[in-house]
PyMOL Python script that loads the backbone (N, CA, C, O; Angstrom):
from pymol import cmd

cmd.read_pdbstr("""\
ATOM      1  N   MET A   1      82.781 155.402 101.580  1.00  0.00           N
ATOM      2  CA  MET A   1      81.808 155.925 102.370  1.00  0.00           C
ATOM      3  C   MET A   1      81.851 155.472 103.861  1.00  0.00           C
ATOM      4  O   MET A   1      81.691 154.291 104.169  1.00  0.00           O
ATOM      5  N   GLY A   2      82.046 156.337 104.660  1.00  0.00           N
ATOM      6  CA  GLY A   2      82.115 155.946 106.074  1.00  0.00           C
ATOM      7  C   GLY A   2      80.720 155.846 106.823  1.00  0.00           C
ATOM      8  O   GLY A   2      79.706 156.313 106.306  1.00  0.00           O
ATOM      9  N   PHE A   3      80.707 155.278 107.947  1.00  0.00           N
ATOM     10  CA  PHE A   3      79.579 155.248 108.736  1.00  0.00           C
ATOM     11  C   PHE A   3      78.756 156.462 109.023  1.00  0.00           C
ATOM     12  O   PHE A   3      77.525 156.460 109.065  1.00  0.00           O
ATOM     13  N   LEU A   4      79.541 157.520 109.223  1.00  0.00           N
ATOM     14  CA  LEU A   4      79.022 158.913 109.419  1.00  0.00           C
ATOM     15  C   LEU A   4      78.300 159.375 108.186  1.00  0.00           C
ATOM     16  O   LEU A   4      77.185 159.896 108.190  1.00  0.00           O
ATOM     17  N   ASP A   5      79.049 159.132 107.119  1.00  0.00           N
ATOM     18  CA  ASP A   5      78.511 159.586 105.786  1.00  0.00           C
ATOM     19  C   ASP A   5      77.195 158.816 105.487  1.00  0.00           C
ATOM     20  O   ASP A   5      76.363 159.362 104.762  1.00  0.00           O
ATOM     21  N   ARG A   6      76.985 157.740 105.933  1.00  0.00           N
ATOM     22  CA  ARG A   6      75.734 156.929 105.841  1.00  0.00           C
ATOM     23  C   ARG A   6      74.609 157.479 106.773  1.00  0.00           C
ATOM     24  O   ARG A   6      73.448 157.652 106.402  1.00  0.00           O
ATOM     25  N   VAL A   7      75.053 157.718 107.942  1.00  0.00           N
ATOM     26  CA  VAL A   7      74.145 158.337 109.037  1.00  0.00           C
ATOM     27  C   VAL A   7      73.614 159.632 108.500  1.00  0.00           C
ATOM     28  O   VAL A   7      72.440 159.963 108.668  1.00  0.00           O
ATOM     29  N   PHE A   8      74.529 160.395 107.822  1.00  0.00           N
ATOM     30  CA  PHE A   8      74.034 161.759 107.478  1.00  0.00           C
ATOM     31  C   PHE A   8      73.513 161.752 106.046  1.00  0.00           C
ATOM     32  O   PHE A   8      73.100 162.818 105.589  1.00  0.00           O
ATOM     33  N   GLY A   9      73.494 160.757 105.363  1.00  0.00           N
ATOM     34  CA  GLY A   9      72.825 160.623 104.043  1.00  0.00           C
ATOM     35  C   GLY A   9      73.633 161.225 102.916  1.00  0.00           C
ATOM     36  O   GLY A   9      73.081 161.677 101.912  1.00  0.00           O
ATOM     37  N   ARG A  10      74.900 161.229 103.082  1.00  0.00           N
ATOM     38  CA  ARG A  10      75.720 161.866 102.022  1.00  0.00           C
ATOM     39  C   ARG A  10      75.912 160.906 100.895  1.00  0.00           C
ATOM     40  O   ARG A  10      76.034 159.701 101.114  1.00  0.00           O
ATOM     41  N   PRO A  11      75.944 161.429  99.660  1.00  0.00           N
ATOM     42  CA  PRO A  11      75.864 160.508  98.447  1.00  0.00           C
ATOM     43  C   PRO A  11      77.317 159.826  98.478  1.00  0.00           C
ATOM     44  O   PRO A  11      78.316 160.417  98.887  1.00  0.00           O
ATOM     45  N   GLU A  12      77.312 158.669  98.054  1.00  0.00           N
ATOM     46  CA  GLU A  12      78.347 157.791  97.843  1.00  0.00           C
ATOM     47  C   GLU A  12      79.250 158.070  96.645  1.00  0.00           C
ATOM     48  O   GLU A  12      78.700 158.161  95.547  1.00  0.00           O
ATOM     49  N   GLU A  13      80.434 158.202  96.720  1.00  0.00           N
ATOM     50  CA  GLU A  13      81.379 158.455  95.703  1.00  0.00           C
ATOM     51  C   GLU A  13      82.046 157.128  95.427  1.00  0.00           C
ATOM     52  O   GLU A  13      82.639 156.541  96.333  1.00  0.00           O
ATOM     53  N   ARG A  14      81.965 156.616  94.147  1.00  0.00           N
ATOM     54  CA  ARG A  14      82.491 155.342  93.778  1.00  0.00           C
ATOM     55  C   ARG A  14      83.556 155.544  92.817  1.00  0.00           C
ATOM     56  O   ARG A  14      83.413 156.289  91.848  1.00  0.00           O
ATOM     57  N   SER A  15      84.677 154.864  93.071  1.00  0.00           N
ATOM     58  CA  SER A  15      85.862 154.708  92.041  1.00  0.00           C
ATOM     59  C   SER A  15      85.577 153.534  91.106  1.00  0.00           C
ATOM     60  O   SER A  15      84.591 152.802  91.189  1.00  0.00           O
ATOM     61  N   GLU A  16      86.479 153.449  90.279  1.00  0.00           N
ATOM     62  CA  GLU A  16      86.298 152.161  89.312  1.00  0.00           C
ATOM     63  C   GLU A  16      86.521 150.987  90.067  1.00  0.00           C
ATOM     64  O   GLU A  16      85.834 149.980  89.893  1.00  0.00           O
ATOM     65  N   ALA A  17      87.459 151.048  90.915  1.00  0.00           N
ATOM     66  CA  ALA A  17      87.692 149.773  91.823  1.00  0.00           C
ATOM     67  C   ALA A  17      86.606 149.511  92.880  1.00  0.00           C
ATOM     68  O   ALA A  17      86.612 148.464  93.528  1.00  0.00           O
ATOM     69  N   ASP A  18      85.704 150.430  93.046  1.00  0.00           N
ATOM     70  CA  ASP A  18      84.679 150.149  94.089  1.00  0.00           C
ATOM     71  C   ASP A  18      83.263 150.314  93.551  1.00  0.00           C
ATOM     72  O   ASP A  18      82.438 151.072  94.061  1.00  0.00           O
ATOM     73  N   ARG A  19      83.036 149.527  92.454  1.00  0.00           N
ATOM     74  CA  ARG A  19      81.808 149.454  91.852  1.00  0.00           C
ATOM     75  C   ARG A  19      80.888 148.473  92.482  1.00  0.00           C
ATOM     76  O   ARG A  19      81.413 147.510  93.040  1.00  0.00           O
ATOM     77  N   PRO A  20      79.565 148.575  92.476  1.00  0.00           N
ATOM     78  CA  PRO A  20      78.615 147.513  92.985  1.00  0.00           C
ATOM     79  C   PRO A  20      79.013 146.226  92.293  1.00  0.00           C
ATOM     80  O   PRO A  20      79.304 146.163  91.098  1.00  0.00           O
ATOM     81  N   GLY A  21      79.002 145.121  93.206  1.00  0.00           N
ATOM     82  CA  GLY A  21      79.230 143.923  92.732  1.00  0.00           C
ATOM     83  C   GLY A  21      80.741 143.576  92.851  1.00  0.00           C
ATOM     84  O   GLY A  21      81.131 142.429  92.629  1.00  0.00           O
ATOM     85  N   ASP A  22      81.513 144.491  93.174  1.00  0.00           N
ATOM     86  CA  ASP A  22      83.028 144.224  93.298  1.00  0.00           C
ATOM     87  C   ASP A  22      83.173 143.465  94.635  1.00  0.00           C
ATOM     88  O   ASP A  22      84.102 142.673  94.794  1.00  0.00           O
ATOM     89  N   ARG A  23      82.274 143.700  95.579  1.00  0.00           N
ATOM     90  CA  ARG A  23      82.426 142.998  96.908  1.00  0.00           C
ATOM     91  C   ARG A  23      80.901 142.933  97.474  1.00  0.00           C
ATOM     92  O   ARG A  23      80.060 143.777  97.165  1.00  0.00           O
ATOM     93  N   SER A  24      80.657 141.899  98.285  1.00  0.00           N
ATOM     94  CA  SER A  24      79.426 141.925  98.827  1.00  0.00           C
ATOM     95  C   SER A  24      79.099 142.742 100.029  1.00  0.00           C
ATOM     96  O   SER A  24      79.930 142.849 100.931  1.00  0.00           O
ATOM     97  N   PRO A  25      77.993 143.298 100.091  1.00  0.00           N
ATOM     98  CA  PRO A  25      77.725 144.166 101.271  1.00  0.00           C
ATOM     99  C   PRO A  25      78.146 143.495 102.559  1.00  0.00           C
ATOM    100  O   PRO A  25      78.757 144.171 103.386  1.00  0.00           O
ATOM    101  N   ALA A  26      77.911 142.404 102.768  1.00  0.00           N
ATOM    102  CA  ALA A  26      78.336 141.721 104.140  1.00  0.00           C
ATOM    103  C   ALA A  26      79.750 141.854 104.426  1.00  0.00           C
ATOM    104  O   ALA A  26      80.113 141.749 105.598  1.00  0.00           O
ATOM    105  N   THR A  27      80.619 142.078 103.481  1.00  0.00           N
ATOM    106  CA  THR A  27      81.971 142.177 103.787  1.00  0.00           C
ATOM    107  C   THR A  27      82.537 143.573 103.581  1.00  0.00           C
ATOM    108  O   THR A  27      83.754 143.755 103.570  1.00  0.00           O
ATOM    109  N   SER A  28      81.641 144.582 103.413  1.00  0.00           N
ATOM    110  CA  SER A  28      82.085 145.951 103.152  1.00  0.00           C
ATOM    111  C   SER A  28      82.559 146.476 104.522  1.00  0.00           C
ATOM    112  O   SER A  28      82.126 146.019 105.580  1.00  0.00           O
ATOM    113  N   THR A  29      83.509 147.503 104.438  1.00  0.00           N
ATOM    114  CA  THR A  29      83.974 148.078 105.659  1.00  0.00           C
ATOM    115  C   THR A  29      82.828 148.713 106.520  1.00  0.00           C
ATOM    116  O   THR A  29      82.834 148.620 107.747  1.00  0.00           O
ATOM    117  N   ASP A  30      81.902 149.323 105.861  1.00  0.00           N
ATOM    118  CA  ASP A  30      80.897 149.846 106.663  1.00  0.00           C
ATOM    119  C   ASP A  30      79.925 148.894 107.402  1.00  0.00           C
ATOM    120  O   ASP A  30      79.430 149.159 108.497  1.00  0.00           O
ATOM    121  N   GLU A  31      79.702 147.775 106.708  1.00  0.00           N
ATOM    122  CA  GLU A  31      78.939 146.634 107.337  1.00  0.00           C
ATOM    123  C   GLU A  31      79.701 146.105 108.507  1.00  0.00           C
ATOM    124  O   GLU A  31      79.150 145.936 109.595  1.00  0.00           O
ATOM    125  N   GLN A  32      80.893 145.856 108.309  1.00  0.00           N
ATOM    126  CA  GLN A  32      81.775 145.468 109.374  1.00  0.00           C
ATOM    127  C   GLN A  32      81.806 146.370 110.568  1.00  0.00           C
ATOM    128  O   GLN A  32      81.830 145.860 111.689  1.00  0.00           O
ATOM    129  N   ALA A  33      81.808 147.663 110.418  1.00  0.00           N
ATOM    130  CA  ALA A  33      81.906 148.606 111.464  1.00  0.00           C
ATOM    131  C   ALA A  33      80.526 148.717 112.187  1.00  0.00           C
ATOM    132  O   ALA A  33      80.465 149.004 113.383  1.00  0.00           O
ATOM    133  N   ILE A  34      79.458 148.488 111.446  1.00  0.00           N
ATOM    134  CA  ILE A  34      78.190 148.439 112.072  1.00  0.00           C
ATOM    135  C   ILE A  34      77.981 147.290 112.860  1.00  0.00           C
ATOM    136  O   ILE A  34      77.398 147.381 113.940  1.00  0.00           O
ATOM    137  N   GLU A  35      78.434 146.129 112.388  1.00  0.00           N
ATOM    138  CA  GLU A  35      78.268 144.811 113.252  1.00  0.00           C
ATOM    139  C   GLU A  35      79.075 144.997 114.572  1.00  0.00           C
ATOM    140  O   GLU A  35      78.624 144.637 115.660  1.00  0.00           O
ATOM    141  N   ARG A  36      80.281 145.574 114.414  1.00  0.00           N
ATOM    142  CA  ARG A  36      81.238 145.724 115.522  1.00  0.00           C
ATOM    143  C   ARG A  36      80.517 146.683 116.540  1.00  0.00           C
ATOM    144  O   ARG A  36      80.612 146.438 117.743  1.00  0.00           O
ATOM    145  N   TYR A  37      79.855 147.683 116.127  1.00  0.00           N
ATOM    146  CA  TYR A  37      79.139 148.743 116.951  1.00  0.00           C
ATOM    147  C   TYR A  37      78.008 148.015 117.559  1.00  0.00           C
ATOM    148  O   TYR A  37      77.775 148.278 118.738  1.00  0.00           O
ATOM    149  N   ARG A  38      77.261 147.144 116.962  1.00  0.00           N
ATOM    150  CA  ARG A  38      76.041 146.314 117.499  1.00  0.00           C
ATOM    151  C   ARG A  38      76.585 145.454 118.588  1.00  0.00           C
ATOM    152  O   ARG A  38      76.000 145.333 119.664  1.00  0.00           O
ATOM    153  N   TYR A  39      77.798 144.810 118.279  1.00  0.00           N
ATOM    154  CA  TYR A  39      78.321 143.846 119.260  1.00  0.00           C
ATOM    155  C   TYR A  39      78.697 144.691 120.487  1.00  0.00           C
ATOM    156  O   TYR A  39      78.384 144.260 121.596  1.00  0.00           O
ATOM    157  N   LEU A  40      79.349 145.868 120.372  1.00  0.00           N
ATOM    158  CA  LEU A  40      79.702 146.660 121.400  1.00  0.00           C
ATOM    159  C   LEU A  40      78.554 146.993 122.297  1.00  0.00           C
ATOM    160  O   LEU A  40      78.646 146.841 123.516  1.00  0.00           O
ATOM    161  N   LEU A  41      77.343 147.498 121.647  1.00  0.00           N
ATOM    162  CA  LEU A  41      76.219 147.863 122.385  1.00  0.00           C
ATOM    163  C   LEU A  41      75.661 146.598 123.184  1.00  0.00           C
ATOM    164  O   LEU A  41      75.088 146.740 124.264  1.00  0.00           O
ATOM    165  N   ARG A  42      75.838 145.495 122.657  1.00  0.00           N
ATOM    166  CA  ARG A  42      75.243 144.305 123.482  1.00  0.00           C
ATOM    167  C   ARG A  42      76.143 143.841 124.632  1.00  0.00           C
ATOM    168  O   ARG A  42      75.676 143.376 125.672  1.00  0.00           O
ATOM    169  N   THR A  43      77.404 143.981 124.410  1.00  0.00           N
ATOM    170  CA  THR A  43      78.421 143.370 125.393  1.00  0.00           C
ATOM    171  C   THR A  43      79.147 144.341 126.323  1.00  0.00           C
ATOM    172  O   THR A  43      79.528 143.932 127.420  1.00  0.00           O
ATOM    173  N   ALA A  44      79.363 145.631 125.937  1.00  0.00           N
ATOM    174  CA  ALA A  44      80.201 146.502 126.695  1.00  0.00           C
ATOM    175  C   ALA A  44      79.519 147.045 127.977  1.00  0.00           C
ATOM    176  O   ALA A  44      78.308 147.264 128.011  1.00  0.00           O
ATOM    177  N   PRO A  45      80.280 147.235 128.946  1.00  0.00           N
ATOM    178  CA  PRO A  45      79.727 147.871 130.198  1.00  0.00           C
ATOM    179  C   PRO A  45      79.297 149.338 129.851  1.00  0.00           C
ATOM    180  O   PRO A  45      79.885 149.991 128.989  1.00  0.00           O
ATOM    181  N   PRO A  46      78.273 149.799 130.548  1.00  0.00           N
ATOM    182  CA  PRO A  46      77.759 151.188 130.294  1.00  0.00           C
ATOM    183  C   PRO A  46      78.872 152.252 130.222  1.00  0.00           C
ATOM    184  O   PRO A  46      78.833 153.195 129.431  1.00  0.00           O
ATOM    185  N   GLU A  47      79.911 152.026 131.144  1.00  0.00           N
ATOM    186  CA  GLU A  47      80.952 153.138 131.245  1.00  0.00           C
ATOM    187  C   GLU A  47      81.725 153.148 129.898  1.00  0.00           C
ATOM    188  O   GLU A  47      81.985 154.210 129.332  1.00  0.00           O
ATOM    189  N   ALA A  48      82.073 151.984 129.418  1.00  0.00           N
ATOM    190  CA  ALA A  48      82.735 151.876 128.144  1.00  0.00           C
ATOM    191  C   ALA A  48      81.887 152.413 126.925  1.00  0.00           C
ATOM    192  O   ALA A  48      82.435 152.956 125.966  1.00  0.00           O
ATOM    193  N   LEU A  49      80.673 152.255 127.002  1.00  0.00           N
ATOM    194  CA  LEU A  49      79.780 152.861 125.937  1.00  0.00           C
ATOM    195  C   LEU A  49      79.782 154.395 126.010  1.00  0.00           C
ATOM    196  O   LEU A  49      79.848 155.114 125.013  1.00  0.00           O
ATOM    197  N   GLU A  50      79.704 154.833 127.264  1.00  0.00           N
ATOM    198  CA  GLU A  50      79.739 156.347 127.375  1.00  0.00           C
ATOM    199  C   GLU A  50      81.035 156.827 126.931  1.00  0.00           C
ATOM    200  O   GLU A  50      81.061 157.827 126.213  1.00  0.00           O
ATOM    201  N   GLU A  51      82.192 156.207 127.284  1.00  0.00           N
ATOM    202  CA  GLU A  51      83.462 156.685 126.729  1.00  0.00           C
ATOM    203  C   GLU A  51      83.571 156.736 125.218  1.00  0.00           C
ATOM    204  O   GLU A  51      84.067 157.682 124.605  1.00  0.00           O
ATOM    205  N   ALA A  52      83.064 155.638 124.666  1.00  0.00           N
ATOM    206  CA  ALA A  52      83.163 155.413 123.143  1.00  0.00           C
ATOM    207  C   ALA A  52      82.355 156.527 122.567  1.00  0.00           C
ATOM    208  O   ALA A  52      82.835 157.230 121.678  1.00  0.00           O
ATOM    209  N   HIS A  53      81.168 156.721 123.024  1.00  0.00           N
ATOM    210  CA  HIS A  53      80.261 157.820 122.406  1.00  0.00           C
ATOM    211  C   HIS A  53      80.957 159.205 122.570  1.00  0.00           C
ATOM    212  O   HIS A  53      81.055 159.993 121.630  1.00  0.00           O
ATOM    213  N   ALA A  54      81.441 159.459 123.840  1.00  0.00           N
ATOM    214  CA  ALA A  54      82.073 160.711 123.970  1.00  0.00           C
ATOM    215  C   ALA A  54      83.221 160.925 123.091  1.00  0.00           C
ATOM    216  O   ALA A  54      83.326 162.021 122.541  1.00  0.00           O
ATOM    217  N   GLU A  55      84.102 160.008 122.890  1.00  0.00           N
ATOM    218  CA  GLU A  55      85.154 160.105 121.948  1.00  0.00           C
ATOM    219  C   GLU A  55      84.646 160.410 120.479  1.00  0.00           C
ATOM    220  O   GLU A  55      85.140 161.304 119.791  1.00  0.00           O
ATOM    221  N   ALA A  56      83.700 159.656 120.096  1.00  0.00           N
ATOM    222  CA  ALA A  56      83.081 159.721 118.782  1.00  0.00           C
ATOM    223  C   ALA A  56      82.536 161.224 118.493  1.00  0.00           C
ATOM    224  O   ALA A  56      82.814 161.890 117.495  1.00  0.00           O
ATOM    225  N   PHE A  57      81.755 161.595 119.502  1.00  0.00           N
ATOM    226  CA  PHE A  57      81.210 162.902 119.320  1.00  0.00           C
ATOM    227  C   PHE A  57      82.157 164.053 119.445  1.00  0.00           C
ATOM    228  O   PHE A  57      81.877 165.142 118.943  1.00  0.00           O
ATOM    229  N   ALA A  58      83.251 163.850 120.090  1.00  0.00           N
ATOM    230  CA  ALA A  58      84.330 164.854 120.316  1.00  0.00           C
ATOM    231  C   ALA A  58      84.898 165.120 118.987  1.00  0.00           C
ATOM    232  O   ALA A  58      85.281 166.258 118.719  1.00  0.00           O
ATOM    233  N   GLY A  59      84.986 164.154 118.125  1.00  0.00           N
ATOM    234  CA  GLY A  59      85.570 164.295 116.756  1.00  0.00           C
ATOM    235  C   GLY A  59      84.729 164.929 115.670  1.00  0.00           C
ATOM    236  O   GLY A  59      85.207 165.144 114.556  1.00  0.00           O
ATOM    237  N   LEU A  60      83.408 165.248 116.003  1.00  0.00           N
ATOM    238  CA  LEU A  60      82.431 165.743 115.152  1.00  0.00           C
ATOM    239  C   LEU A  60      82.602 167.270 115.183  1.00  0.00           C
ATOM    240  O   LEU A  60      83.033 167.870 116.167  1.00  0.00           O
ATOM    241  N   THR A  61      82.207 167.889 113.955  1.00  0.00           N
ATOM    242  CA  THR A  61      82.249 169.359 113.771  1.00  0.00           C
ATOM    243  C   THR A  61      80.882 169.791 114.499  1.00  0.00           C
ATOM    244  O   THR A  61      79.975 168.978 114.677  1.00  0.00           O
ATOM    245  N   PRO A  62      80.809 171.030 114.874  1.00  0.00           N
ATOM    246  CA  PRO A  62      79.479 171.541 115.484  1.00  0.00           C
ATOM    247  C   PRO A  62      78.341 171.252 114.399  1.00  0.00           C
ATOM    248  O   PRO A  62      77.223 170.928 114.800  1.00  0.00           O
ATOM    249  N   GLU A  63      78.584 171.353 113.156  1.00  0.00           N
ATOM    250  CA  GLU A  63      77.512 171.032 112.153  1.00  0.00           C
ATOM    251  C   GLU A  63      77.043 169.685 112.218  1.00  0.00           C
ATOM    252  O   GLU A  63      75.848 169.411 112.111  1.00  0.00           O
ATOM    253  N   GLN A  64      77.989 168.786 112.398  1.00  0.00           N
ATOM    254  CA  GLN A  64      77.753 167.443 112.360  1.00  0.00           C
ATOM    255  C   GLN A  64      76.907 167.070 113.680  1.00  0.00           C
ATOM    256  O   GLN A  64      75.903 166.360 113.628  1.00  0.00           O
ATOM    257  N   ARG A  65      77.397 167.600 114.818  1.00  0.00           N
ATOM    258  CA  ARG A  65      76.644 167.465 116.056  1.00  0.00           C
ATOM    259  C   ARG A  65      75.219 167.868 115.904  1.00  0.00           C
ATOM    260  O   ARG A  65      74.287 167.114 116.187  1.00  0.00           O
ATOM    261  N   SER A  66      75.075 169.086 115.446  1.00  0.00           N
ATOM    262  CA  SER A  66      73.715 169.513 115.112  1.00  0.00           C
ATOM    263  C   SER A  66      72.848 168.695 114.205  1.00  0.00           C
ATOM    264  O   SER A  66      71.627 168.660 114.356  1.00  0.00           O
ATOM    265  N   GLU A  67      73.487 168.025 113.243  1.00  0.00           N
ATOM    266  CA  GLU A  67      72.832 167.098 112.413  1.00  0.00           C
ATOM    267  C   GLU A  67      72.326 165.812 113.186  1.00  0.00           C
ATOM    268  O   GLU A  67      71.214 165.303 113.046  1.00  0.00           O
ATOM    269  N   VAL A  68      73.341 165.372 114.033  1.00  0.00           N
ATOM    270  CA  VAL A  68      72.960 164.157 114.780  1.00  0.00           C
ATOM    271  C   VAL A  68      71.788 164.468 115.650  1.00  0.00           C
ATOM    272  O   VAL A  68      70.842 163.682 115.690  1.00  0.00           O
ATOM    273  N   LEU A  69      71.797 165.553 116.338  1.00  0.00           N
ATOM    274  CA  LEU A  69      70.694 165.989 117.249  1.00  0.00           C
ATOM    275  C   LEU A  69      69.462 166.064 116.556  1.00  0.00           C
ATOM    276  O   LEU A  69      68.416 165.621 117.031  1.00  0.00           O
ATOM    277  N   ARG A  70      69.561 166.678 115.307  1.00  0.00           N
ATOM    278  CA  ARG A  70      68.253 166.933 114.522  1.00  0.00           C
ATOM    279  C   ARG A  70      67.686 165.558 114.144  1.00  0.00           C
ATOM    280  O   ARG A  70      66.477 165.340 114.231  1.00  0.00           O
ATOM    281  N   ARG A  71      68.559 164.633 113.724  1.00  0.00           N
ATOM    282  CA  ARG A  71      67.987 163.397 113.272  1.00  0.00           C
ATOM    283  C   ARG A  71      67.759 162.310 114.341  1.00  0.00           C
ATOM    284  O   ARG A  71      66.948 161.410 114.121  1.00  0.00           O
ATOM    285  N   PHE A  72      68.456 162.370 115.498  1.00  0.00           N
ATOM    286  CA  PHE A  72      68.119 161.449 116.495  1.00  0.00           C
ATOM    287  C   PHE A  72      67.611 161.973 117.824  1.00  0.00           C
ATOM    288  O   PHE A  72      67.266 161.191 118.709  1.00  0.00           O
ATOM    289  N   GLY A  73      67.560 163.335 117.978  1.00  0.00           N
ATOM    290  CA  GLY A  73      67.211 163.915 119.209  1.00  0.00           C
ATOM    291  C   GLY A  73      65.701 164.060 119.455  1.00  0.00           C
ATOM    292  O   GLY A  73      65.292 164.556 120.504  1.00  0.00           O
TER     293      GLY A  73
END
""", "prot")
cmd.dss("prot")
cmd.show_as("cartoon", "prot")
cmd.util.cbc("prot")
cmd.orient("prot")
């Protein structure tokens, strides 16, 4: 499950290899991505944040953009 899936509340699909308890939440890919994002927010210059957000939103579908606006707007 990716970060955007979590943001949009999509259900998690688990395989046999990805059962709860197989790895700790602190080491999951999503948790690492969230921590990197929080670090970026604290340390990056405003121009870099603007560019990163523009790139991220450019990759969203119109439906996903509407959902982000609905949830955070």
